[in-house]
Backbone as CSV, one residue per row, in Angstrom:
resi,resn,N_x,N_y,N_z,CA_x,CA_y,CA_z,C_x,C_y,C_z
1,UNK,74.168,105.648,97.422,74.912,105.875,97.049,75.184,106.960,96.105
2,UNK,76.454,108.171,96.825,76.201,109.537,96.391,77.144,109.219,94.727
3,UNK,76.236,110.506,94.058,76.572,110.816,92.375,77.618,111.419,92.537
4,UNK,78.844,111.160,91.980,80.251,111.707,91.545,80.558,112.622,90.540
5,UNK,80.941,113.739,90.906,81.336,114.931,89.855,82.028,114.383,89.323
6,UNK,82.057,114.815,87.944,83.090,114.878,86.909,85.095,114.952,87.097
7,UNK,85.484,115.184,88.374,86.258,115.833,88.950,86.818,114.298,89.762
8,UNK,85.924,113.653,90.497,85.682,112.203,91.178,85.949,111.944,90.311
9,UNK,85.280,111.441,89.513,85.964,110.306,88.699,87.001,110.542,87.527
10,UNK,86.841,111.686,87.168,88.801,111.652,86.526,89.798,111.067,87.722
11,UNK,90.049,112.288,88.948,90.940,111.637,89.467,90.845,110.177,90.354
12,UNK,89.855,109.761,89.972,89.512,108.014,90.371,90.075,107.564,88.864
13,UNK,90.072,107.941,87.495,90.791,106.954,86.195,91.669,107.735,86.018
14,UNK,92.770,108.562,86.834,93.779,108.396,86.617,94.269,107.845,88.313
15,UNK,94.237,107.382,88.565,95.048,106.497,89.713,94.652,105.430,89.823
16,UNK,93.988,104.890,88.474,93.725,103.686,88.038,94.869,103.623,87.390
17,UNK,94.796,104.867,86.462,96.013,104.492,85.288,97.353,104.840,86.058
18,UNK,97.863,104.976,87.191,98.782,105.085,88.125,98.889,103.479,88.475
19,UNK,98.363,102.949,88.539,98.036,101.656,89.318,98.519,100.835,88.197
20,UNK,98.070,101.194,87.397,98.382,99.970,86.106,99.717,100.060,85.615
21,UNK,100.404,101.705,85.418,101.670,101.262,84.773,102.717,101.018,85.623
22,UNK,101.887,101.254,86.997,103.909,100.518,87.964,103.660,98.982,88.008
23,UNK,102.218,98.382,88.071,101.600,97.126,88.254,100.584,95.947,87.472
24,UNK,100.986,96.977,85.830,99.804,96.209,85.008,99.362,94.411,85.043
25,UNK,100.607,93.584,84.678,100.129,92.506,85.036,100.969,91.913,86.761
26,UNK,99.982,90.795,87.038,101.505,89.572,87.363,100.400,88.012,87.295
27,UNK,101.634,87.265,88.207,101.616,86.313,88.122,101.535,85.240,89.375
28,UNK,101.075,84.480,89.394,100.919,83.941,90.852,100.466,82.558,90.602
29,UNK,100.493,81.574,91.005,100.930,80.066,91.183,100.106,79.649,89.663
30,UNK,100.999,80.131,88.630,100.678,80.267,87.098,99.422,80.733,86.376
31,UNK,99.149,81.372,87.419,97.883,82.103,86.998,97.703,83.575,86.676
32,UNK,97.719,83.961,85.561,98.441,86.129,85.146,96.322,86.676,85.245
33,UNK,97.034,87.333,86.501,95.903,88.623,86.370,96.551,89.689,85.691
34,UNK,95.187,90.687,85.374,95.171,91.464,84.730,94.711,93.073,85.398
35,UNK,95.151,94.010,86.004,94.573,95.277,87.019,93.472,95.884,85.760
36,UNK,94.659,95.686,84.412,93.285,96.655,83.276,93.257,96.792,82.360
37,UNK,92.373,97.420,81.392,93.274,97.296,80.360,93.325,99.149,79.974
38,UNK,94.828,99.518,80.086,95.184,100.829,79.623,95.117,101.953,79.039
39,UNK,94.262,100.669,77.766,93.333,101.856,76.458,92.194,101.923,77.011
40,UNK,91.329,101.553,78.046,90.310,101.555,78.070,90.139,102.976,79.221
41,UNK,90.531,102.710,80.203,91.112,103.893,80.449,91.820,105.450,80.586
42,UNK,92.526,104.730,79.749,92.536,106.512,78.745,91.545,107.222,77.886
43,UNK,91.056,106.643,77.288,89.418,106.815,76.697,88.683,107.371,77.591
44,UNK,88.552,106.567,78.900,87.282,106.828,79.807,88.828,108.046,80.377
45,UNK,89.578,108.661,80.501,90.573,109.904,81.249,89.816,110.906,80.149
46,UNK,90.021,110.495,78.605,89.680,111.869,77.596,88.298,112.221,77.576
47,UNK,87.203,111.191,77.779,85.954,111.572,77.687,85.575,112.166,79.167
48,UNK,86.129,112.503,80.344,85.917,112.999,81.414,87.137,114.246,81.198
49,UNK,87.901,114.560,80.366,88.195,115.696,80.216,87.504,116.402,79.723
50,UNK,86.751,115.429,78.350,85.970,116.310,77.383,84.713,116.763,77.695
51,UNK,84.661,116.154,79.201,82.929,116.686,79.550,83.381,117.595,80.378
52,UNK,84.385,117.761,81.346,84.521,118.488,82.322,84.764,119.491,81.222
53,UNK,85.336,119.343,80.426,85.757,120.937,79.858,84.252,121.779,78.945
54,UNK,83.214,120.991,78.962,82.369,121.281,78.391,81.513,121.545,79.520
55,UNK,81.108,121.156,80.263,79.674,121.194,81.426,80.365,121.848,82.551
56,UNK,82.077,121.617,82.895,82.219,122.394,84.242,83.060,120.333,85.192
57,UNK,84.299,120.607,85.525,84.784,119.699,86.419,83.886,119.642,88.487
58,UNK,83.255,120.281,88.873,83.284,121.292,89.844,82.229,120.215,90.677
59,UNK,80.820,120.379,89.861,79.678,121.050,90.006,79.069,120.326,88.894
60,UNK,79.332,119.772,88.159,78.610,119.436,87.292,78.416,117.237,87.617
61,UNK,77.398,117.104,88.261,77.044,115.515,88.734,77.901,114.285,86.813
62,UNK,78.129,113.043,86.970,78.592,113.276,85.863,77.488,111.752,85.620
63,UNK,76.154,111.866,85.829,75.387,110.752,85.575,75.287,111.082,83.661
64,UNK,75.109,109.409,83.473,75.336,109.475,81.899,76.223,109.813,81.318
65,UNK,77.766,109.474,82.116,79.446,109.442,81.288,79.691,109.124,81.225
66,UNK,79.420,107.948,80.568,80.020,106.433,80.503,79.458,105.296,80.743
67,UNK,79.957,103.916,79.770,79.474,103.083,79.723,79.225,102.535,81.327
68,UNK,77.354,101.406,80.745,77.039,101.753,82.549,76.872,102.344,83.118
69,UNK,76.212,103.504,83.057,76.056,104.962,83.688,74.460,105.618,83.360
70,UNK,73.706,105.322,83.495,72.088,105.990,83.378,71.498,106.594,84.588
71,UNK,71.341,108.041,83.674,70.282,108.858,84.703,69.015,108.667,84.927
72,UNK,69.088,108.295,86.178,67.126,108.125,86.867,67.088,109.229,86.921
73,UNK,65.438,109.657,87.019,64.404,110.815,87.539,63.295,109.783,88.265
74,UNK,63.351,110.652,89.701,62.218,110.622,89.766,61.198,110.951,89.220
75,UNK,59.442,110.559,89.690,58.591,111.386,88.949,57.627,111.411,90.333
């Protein structure tokens, strides 16, 4: 699995936000499906923008930039 830059992660989050804004929820056969929590995505977007402004967007790998991310160092 390739590591992603902050710029790539930000682009993915913004794409997810766009999809949520177009179709946040839908219902099929009495079952409701929610794409994502917009608040969580916008918080992630803000975090990535802040990180990118501090560290650089294109050249900084995004390890450790979010919940569930872990930086792994092999020795």
